[in-house]
C-alpha positions in Angstrom: -8.8 -34.0 1.7 -7.3 -30.7 0.8 -9.1 -27.4 0.8 -9.8 -25.9 -2.6 -8.0 -22.7 -3.4 -10.1 -19.6 -3.0 -11.1 -18.1 -6.3 -9.1 -15.0 -7.1 -10.8 -11.8 -6.2 -11.5 -9.1 -8.7 -9.0 -6.2 -8.2 -10.5 -3.0 -6.8 -9.6 0.4 -8.2 -10.2 3.9 -7.0 -11.8 6.9 -8.8 -8.3 8.2 -9.6 -7.2 4.9 -11.1 -10.4 4.9 -13.3 -9.5 8.4 -14.4 -6.0 7.3 -15.5 -7.4 4.2 -17.2 -9.9 6.3 -19.2 -7.6 9.3 -19.8 -9.9 11.7 -18.0 -9.9 13.6 -14.7 -11.3 12.5 -11.4 -14.0 15.1 -11.8 -15.1 13.3 -15.1 -15.4 10.0 -13.2 -17.5 11.7 -10.5 -19.7 13.1 -13.3 -20.1 9.6 -14.8 -21.3 8.2 -11.5 -23.9 10.9 -11.2 -25.1 10.8 -14.9 -25.1 7.1 -15.7 -27.4 4.8 -13.7 -25.5 1.7 -15.0 -22.1 2.9 -13.7 -20.6 0.1 -11.5 -21.6 0.3 -7.8 -18.8 0.6 -5.2 -17.4 -2.8 -4.2 -15.3 -1.6 -1.3 -13.7 1.4 0.4 -15.5 4.1 2.3 -18.0 6.7 1.6 -15.4 9.3 0.7 -13.0 6.9 -1.1 -15.1 4.2 -2.8 -13.4 1.3 -4.7 -14.8 -0.4 -7.8 -14.3 -3.9 -9.3 -11.8 -3.5 -12.2 -13.6 -6.0 -14.5 -16.9 -4.1 -14.1 -15.3 -0.8 -14.7 -13.5 -2.1 -17.9 -16.8 -3.6 -19.2 -18.6 -0.3 -18.6 -15.9 1.8 -20.3 -16.0 -0.6 -23.3 -19.8 -0.3 -23.6 -19.8 3.4 -23.3 -16.7 3.8 -25.5 -15.1 5.8 -22.8 -11.3 6.1 -22.9 -11.1 4.7 -26.5 -10.9 8.1 -28.0 -9.1 11.2 -26.7 -11.8 13.0 -24.5 -12.9 16.5 -25.3 -11.4 17.6 -22.0 -8.0 16.1 -22.9 -8.2 17.8 -26.3 -9.0 21.1 -24.7 -6.1 20.7 -22.3 -3.7 19.9 -25.1 -4.8 22.9 -27.1 -4.3 25.1 -24.0 -0.9 23.6 -23.4 0.1 24.3 -27.1 -1.1 27.9 -26.9 0.0 28.9 -23.4 3.0 26.6 -22.6 4.1 27.3 -19.0 1.5 30.1 -18.6 -1.4 27.6 -18.1 -3.0 29.7 -15.3 -3.4 32.5 -17.8 -5.0 30.0 -20.2 -7.4 28.8 -17.6 -8.3 32.3 -16.7 -9.1 33.0 -20.3 -11.2 29.9 -20.5 -13.1 30.9 -17.4 -13.6 34.4 -18.9 -15.3 32.8 -22.0 -17.5 30.6 -19.8 -18.4 33.6 -17.6 -19.4 35.7 -20.7 -21.5 32.8 -22.1 -23.3 32.1 -18.8 -26.9 33.2 -19.0 -27.0 33.6 -15.2 -23.8 35.7 -14.8 -25.7 38.7 -13.5 -23.3 39.4 -10.6 -19.8 40.6 -10.5 -17.1 38.1 -9.8 -15.8 40.3 -7.1 -13.0 42.2 -8.8 -11.8 45.5 -7.6 -11.9 46.6 -11.2 -15.5 45.6 -11.8 -15.1 42.1 -13.1 -13.8 40.5 -16.2 -16.0 40.0 -19.3 -15.9 39.4 -23.0 -13.6 37.1 -25.1 -9.9 37.5 -24.2 -7.6 38.7 -26.9 -5.4 36.0 -28.4 -7.6 33.1 -27.5 -7.8 30.9 -30.6 -11.1 30.0 -32.2 -10.2 26.3 -31.7 -10.0 26.7 -28.0 -13.2 28.8 -27.8 -15.0 26.1 -29.8 -13.8 23.3 -27.6 -14.6 25.2 -24.4 -18.2 25.9 -25.5 -18.7 22.3 -26.7 -17.5 20.9 -23.4 -19.6 23.3 -21.4 -22.6 22.3 -23.5 -22.1 18.6 -22.8 -21.5 19.1 -19.0 -21.7 22.6 -17.4 -19.3 25.6 -17.0 -18.8 24.6 -13.3 -17.7 21.0 -14.3 -15.4 22.4 -17.0 -13.6 24.7 -14.6 -13.5 22.0 -11.9 -12.0 19.5 -14.3 -9.4 21.9 -15.6 -8.4 22.9 -12.0 -7.9 19.2 -11.3 -5.7 18.7 -14.3 -3.7 21.8 -13.3 -3.3 20.5 -9.8 -2.1 17.1 -11.0 0.4 18.7 -13.4 2.1 20.8 -10.8 2.4 18.1 -8.1 5.9 17.2 -9.3 7.1 20.7 -9.9 5.3 22.7 -7.2 3.6 26.1 -7.4 3.0 28.9 -5.0 -0.4 29.5 -6.6 -1.8 26.0 -6.1 -2.3 24.3 -2.7 -2.0 20.6 -2.4 -5.4 18.7 -2.2 -4.1 17.0 1.0 -3.3 20.4 2.6 -6.8 21.6 1.6 -8.3 18.5 3.2 -6.3 19.1 6.4 -7.2 22.8 6.7 -10.9 22.1 6.1 -10.8 19.3 8.7 -9.3 21.5 11.4 -11.4 24.5 10.5 -14.4 22.5 11.5 -17.9 24.1 11.3 -17.8 27.6 9.9 -20.7 29.9 10.4 -22.7 31.0 7.3 -22.2 34.6 8.2 -18.5 34.4 8.8 -15.8 36.4 7.1 -13.0 34.3 5.6 -9.7 35.6 4.4 -6.7 34.1 2.5 -3.9 36.7 2.0 -2.0 34.4 -0.5 -4.9 32.8 -2.2 -3.3 31.8 -5.5 -6.1 30.4 -7.7 -8.5 30.4 -4.8 -8.4 26.7 -3.9 -8.1 27.0 -0.2 -10.3 30.1 0.2 -13.1 28.5 -1.8 -12.9 25.1 -0.1 -13.2 26.2 3.6 -16.7 26.6 5.0 -20.1 26.1 3.4 -20.4 26.9 -0.3 -23.0 29.7 0.3 -23.1 32.2 3.1 -19.6 33.2 4.2 -18.0 36.4 2.8 -14.7 35.4 1.3 -11.8 37.8 0.8 -8.4 37.1 -0.8 -5.4 38.8 -2.2 -2.9 37.4 -4.7 0.2 39.0 -6.2 0.0 37.0 -9.5 -2.6 38.8 -11.7 -3.6 35.8 -13.7 -4.1 33.7 -10.6 -6.2 36.4 -9.0 -8.3 36.8 -12.2 -8.9 33.0 -12.4 -9.8 32.8 -8.7 -12.5 35.5 -9.2 -14.0 33.8 -12.2 -13.7 30.4 -10.6 -15.7 31.7 -7.6 -18.4 33.0 -9.9 -18.7 29.9 -12.1 -18.8 27.5 -9.1 -21.6 29.4 -7.4 -19.7 31.1 -4.6 -21.2 34.5 -3.8 -19.7 37.2 -1.7 -16.2 36.7 -3.0 -13.7 39.6 -3.2 -10.2 38.9 -4.4 -7.7 41.7 -4.8 -4.5 41.8 -6.8 -1.2 42.9 -5.2 1.6 41.9 -2.8 -0.1 41.3 0.5 2.9 42.2 2.6 4.1 45.3 0.7 0.7 46.5 -0.5 -2.2 45.3 1.8 -5.3 46.0 -0.3 -7.7 45.1 2.6 -6.2 47.0 5.6 -9.4 47.3 7.5 -10.5 43.7 7.2 -11.0 41.7 10.4 -11.9 38.1 9.6 -13.4 35.3 11.7 -11.1 32.8 10.0 -7.9 33.3 8.2 -6.4 30.4 6.2 -3.1 30.6 4.4 -0.6 28.5 2.6 2.2 31.1 2.2 5.2 31.2 -0.2 8.1 29.2 1.3 11.8 30.1 1.5 11.5 33.7 0.1 13.9 36.1 1.8 12.9 39.2 -0.3 9.5 39.7 1.3 10.0 43.4 2.0 11.6 43.5 5.5 13.6 46.7 4.9 10.5 48.6 3.6 8.3 47.3 6.5 10.5 47.6 9.6 8.1 50.0 11.3 4.9 48.3 10.2 2.3 48.0 12.9 1.5 44.3 11.9 4.7 43.1 13.7 3.0 43.1 17.1 4.9 39.9 18.0 8.3 41.1 16.8 9.9 42.1 13.5 10.7 39.0 11.5 14.2 38.5 10.1 14.8 38.2 6.4 15.0 34.4 6.8 11.7 34.2 8.6 9.3 35.2 5.8 6.7 32.6 7.0 6.5 34.5 10.4 5.8 37.7 8.5 2.9 36.0 6.7 1.8 34.6 10.1 1.6 38.1 11.7 0.0 39.6 8.6 -2.8 36.9 8.9 -3.1 37.5 12.7 -3.4 41.3 12.1 -6.5 40.6 10.0 -8.1 38.4 12.7 -11.1 39.7 14.6 -11.3 39.2 18.4 -12.1 35.6 19.0 -11.2 34.8 15.4 -8.8 32.1 14.3 -5.8 31.6 12.0 -4.9 28.2 10.3 -1.4 28.7 8.8 0.5 26.1 6.8 4.1 26.3 7.9 7.4 24.5 7.1 8.4 22.2 9.9 11.7 24.2 10.4 9.8 27.3 11.4 9.0 25.5 14.7 12.7 25.5 15.9 14.8 27.8 13.8 16.9 30.1 16.0 16.0 33.3 14.1 12.3 33.0 14.9 12.7 32.1 18.6 11.6 35.5 19.9 8.5 35.6 17.9 7.6 32.1 18.8 8.1 33.0 22.5 5.8 35.9 22.1 3.1 33.8 20.5 3.3 31.4 23.4 3.6 34.0 26.1 0.4 35.9 24.9 -1.6 32.7 24.7 -2.2 33.3 21.0 -1.0 29.9 19.8 -3.5 27.2 20.6 -2.3 24.2 18.6 0.5 22.9 16.3 -0.3 19.9 14.1 2.4 18.0 12.3 0.8 16.6 9.2 1.6 13.2 7.7 4.5 13.0 5.3 3.5 13.6 1.7 0.7 16.1 2.6 2.5 18.8 0.6 2.8 16.6 -2.5 4.6 19.3 -4.6 7.7 19.0 -2.4 9.2 16.6 0.1 9.3 19.0 3.0 7.3 18.2 6.1 4.6 20.7 7.0 2.9 21.8 10.1 -0.5 23.5 10.7 -0.3 26.4 13.2 -3.6 27.2 15.0 -3.9 30.8 16.4 -6.7 32.6 18.1 -7.0 36.2 18.9 -8.2 36.4 22.6 -11.4 38.4 23.3 -9.7 39.7 26.5 -6.5 38.9 28.5 -8.4 36.3 30.5 -9.4 34.6 27.3 -5.9 33.7 26.3 -4.7 30.1 26.0 -3.0 28.5 29.0 -1.5 25.6 27.1 -0.7 24.5 23.5 -2.1 21.3 22.1 0.6 19.4 20.2 -0.6 16.9 17.6 1.8 14.6 15.8 0.3 12.8 12.8 3.6 12.0 11.1 3.0 8.3 11.6 -0.3 8.4 9.7 -0.8 7.8 6.0 -1.2 11.0 4.0 -4.7 10.0 3.0 -5.5 8.5 6.3 -7.5 9.8 9.3 -6.7 13.3 10.6 -8.3 12.6 14.0 -5.4 12.2 16.5 -5.2 9.2 18.8 -4.5 9.8 22.5 -0.9 8.9 22.1 -0.5 11.4 19.2 -1.3 14.5 21.2 -0.3 16.3 24.3 -1.4 19.5 26.2 1.8 21.4 27.0 1.8 24.2 29.5 3.1 27.6 28.3 5.8 27.7 30.8 7.2 24.4 29.5 7.6 25.9 26.0 9.3 29.1 27.1 12.9 27.8 27.3 16.0 28.7 25.4 14.9 27.2 22.1 11.0 27.6 22.2 10.8 24.4 20.1 7.3 24.0 18.8 7.8 20.7 17.1 4.9 18.5 18.1 6.7 15.1 17.9 9.2 16.2 20.6 6.5 17.2 23.1 4.2 14.2 22.4 7.1 11.8 22.9 8.0 13.4 26.2 4.4 13.4 27.4 3.8 9.7 26.7 7.3 8.5 27.6 7.6 5.7 30.1 10.5 7.2 32.1 10.7 4.6 34.9 10.6 1.5 32.6 13.0 3.1 30.1 15.4 4.1 32.9 15.4 0.6 34.3 16.0 -0.9 30.9 18.9 1.4 30.1 20.4 1.0 33.5 20.2 -2.8 33.3 21.8 -2.8 29.8 24.5 -0.4 30.9 25.4 -2.7 33.9 25.5 -5.7 31.6 27.7 -4.0 29.1 30.1 -2.8 31.8 30.4 -6.3 33.3 31.2 -7.8 29.8 33.6 -5.0 29.1 36.0 -5.9 31.8 36.1 -9.5 30.7 36.9 -8.6 27.1 40.4 -7.2 27.7 42.9 -9.9 26.8 45.6 -11.0 29.2 48.8 -9.5 27.8 52.4 -9.8 29.1 55.6 -8.0 28.4 57.5 -9.5 25.4 61.0 -8.5 26.6 62.3 -8.4 23.0 62.2 -6.1 20.0 58.8 -5.6 18.3 57.6 -8.4 16.0 57.7 -6.1 13.0 61.5 -5.6 13.6 61.9 -9.3 12.9 61.1 -11.3 9.7 58.1 -9.8 7.9 56.4 -9.8 4.6 54.5 -7.1 2.7 50.8 -7.5 2.3 51.2 -6.5 -1.4 53.3 -9.7 -1.9 50.7 -11.8 -0.1 47.9 -10.3 -2.3 49.9 -11.1 -5.5 50.3 -14.7 -4.2 46.5 -14.9 -3.7 46.6 -15.1 0.1 44.8 -11.8 0.7 41.4 -10.8 -0.8 39.9 -7.4 -1.1 36.2 -8.4 -1.7 35.1 -6.9 1.6 35.5 -3.4 3.1 38.6 -4.7 5.0 41.3 -7.0 3.6 40.7 -10.7 4.6 42.6 -14.0 4.3 42.0 -16.0 1.2 44.1 -19.0 2.4 44.2 -21.4 5.3 47.8 -20.2 5.8 46.8 -16.8 7.1 44.5 -15.7 9.9 42.2 -12.8 9.1 42.1 -11.3 12.5 45.9 -11.5 12.7 46.2 -9.7 9.3 43.7 -6.9 10.2 45.2 -6.4 13.7 48.7 -5.8 12.4 47.4 -3.6 9.5 46.0 -1.3 12.3 49.3 -1.3 14.3 51.0 2.0 14.8 53.8 1.3 12.3 51.4 0.3 9.5 49.0 3.2 10.4 51.7 5.6 9.5 52.3 3.8 6.2 48.5 3.8 5.4 47.8 7.5 6.4 48.1 10.1 3.7 49.6 13.5 4.1 46.1 14.9 4.6 45.5 12.6 7.5 43.2 10.1 5.8 43.6 6.5 6.9 42.9 3.7 4.4 43.0 0.1 5.6 44.0 -1.2 2.1 47.4 -2.7 3.1 49.4 -0.8 0.5 53.0 -0.6 1.8 52.0 -2.5 5.0 54.0 -5.4 6.4 53.0 -8.2 8.8 55.3 -10.5 10.8 56.1 -14.0 9.5 54.6 -16.5 12.0 53.3 -20.0 12.0 49.4 -20.4 11.9 49.1 -21.3 15.6 51.0 -18.1 16.7 48.9 -16.1 14.2 45.7 -17.3 15.8 46.9 -16.3 19.3 47.6 -12.8 18.1 44.3 -12.8 16.1 42.3 -13.7 19.2 43.9 -10.8 21.1 43.2 -8.4 18.3 39.6 -9.6 18.0 39.1 -9.1 21.8 40.4 -5.6 21.5 38.1 -4.8 18.6 35.1 -6.1 20.5 36.2 -4.2 23.6 36.4 -1.0 21.5 33.0 -1.5 20.0 31.4 -2.3 23.4 33.2 0.8 24.9 31.4 3.0 22.3 28.1 1.4 23.2 28.8 2.0 26.9 29.5 5.7 26.2 26.3 6.0 24.2 24.3 4.3 26.9 25.8 6.5 29.5 24.8 9.6 27.6 21.2 8.3 27.1 20.6 7.2 30.7 22.1 10.4 32.1 19.9 12.6 29.9 16.8 10.5 30.7 17.4 10.6 34.4 17.9 14.4 34.4 14.7 14.9 32.4 12.7 12.5 34.5 13.9 14.1 37.8 13.3 17.5 36.5 9.7 17.0 35.2 8.6 14.8 38.1 8.4 11.5 36.1 11.2 10.0 38.3 12.2 10.4 41.9 15.2 9.2 44.0 14.9 5.7 45.4 14.8 5.0 49.2 
């Protein structure tokens, strides 16, 4: 009796997939779940990433006629794209200004240094204004802004933007920020449209400060804070490094996702700036300038969470500043985030954790290295024991001051003794086999075989005896031995024929000649050539193993993981 096949299970889809299916944003799907009692219940997943049965979702969308017509939000987005083109942040700021003006509870200032934005922006079409007000009437100003920000974030994921932080980066920063006091002062010196600044900490309570060089982004961030119910938000416009608009601010937590790869950050103008207490950054180390700007705005006992390119951890130009960070006990942790965290680009990113000591005795004595690069980008951010290591400051203060977490985590959890014994055993086996591979050769006592009867490989190829369907020519006939052919093609005489004037060697046989021999003699030569090739390959492996085992032994003896035998 055979078992019956299990019935096919209904595929499960996430909120993002439902949004794509219906042509709306994820915020709209979240809104449907809250507003409609008959929306399908989760059939899997977790509390923060529920999954739904696809058939149930499709049935609900059909009953509600969702996704059959272009949604109001999509029509608004298309109108904005038509009006503003690549300047969508300005368009969203204008929309937020309309919503702010229409809100009956907009009694407070959005925190602008110029007294706030109000009224209907010039140039905003009547069609867009109508769509904005209609959508806000169906939902709320907060949901309209949240949905538009989501669409903007999705649209720049492929192109990237300095004004918009990846949702995965925001998630990571919020996770490592942990609990934030309701009376804390938060600061983001490169706040863009405010995504990171507004996400960290409780919605109400903390005082939030930001600065952004792009005027439209800063305006949108201010209005966004007002429309989403964040009080105590002050966002200034201007270049944070060249024109610090909040020079007296000392924050409890500074978060920052700074611009990457910008050499014109104002070094020549700022050579004597007091913010460079860890050393003056070079032109190529703009990220370390942002890091020190953030640290200069940190109160005693306050923290910095800084998104950094992975290369900042080891680049030669930044070694002195990294050393000073370590030496002063300011750097407390470096976290290597999973690949794909910064979805707008393929570069890996780290999160640097700094803390300003309350006193010299309060400085860090080690740096916690966390390597999450083996995790999924949407997976857990809690490190396993084998993904982290506490590294003493003295162990970091070498010639390179390499702060790459993976390197230190690997060394900490490395099984030196087992690895050394394995490499040593493999090396011994390779050396034993090496000596046996060399063929027994004797003196010929006569002119070289190529001085006797020979034939060109080109003639053999025309006769169909040589094939070129592999990287190296091979025999296409039982009259010719492949190893014999390839061995003589690599002989000194044929090497000269196959090497161009520039020194490039091509084993294609053009102009090469091989001796005329019967098949049995060919096979004898072929066996010798094959043994030499295997000897050469094994020699390379022996050299590689020798380097590996020597480096491992030196490291192990030096760090105490290995000791000499009796």
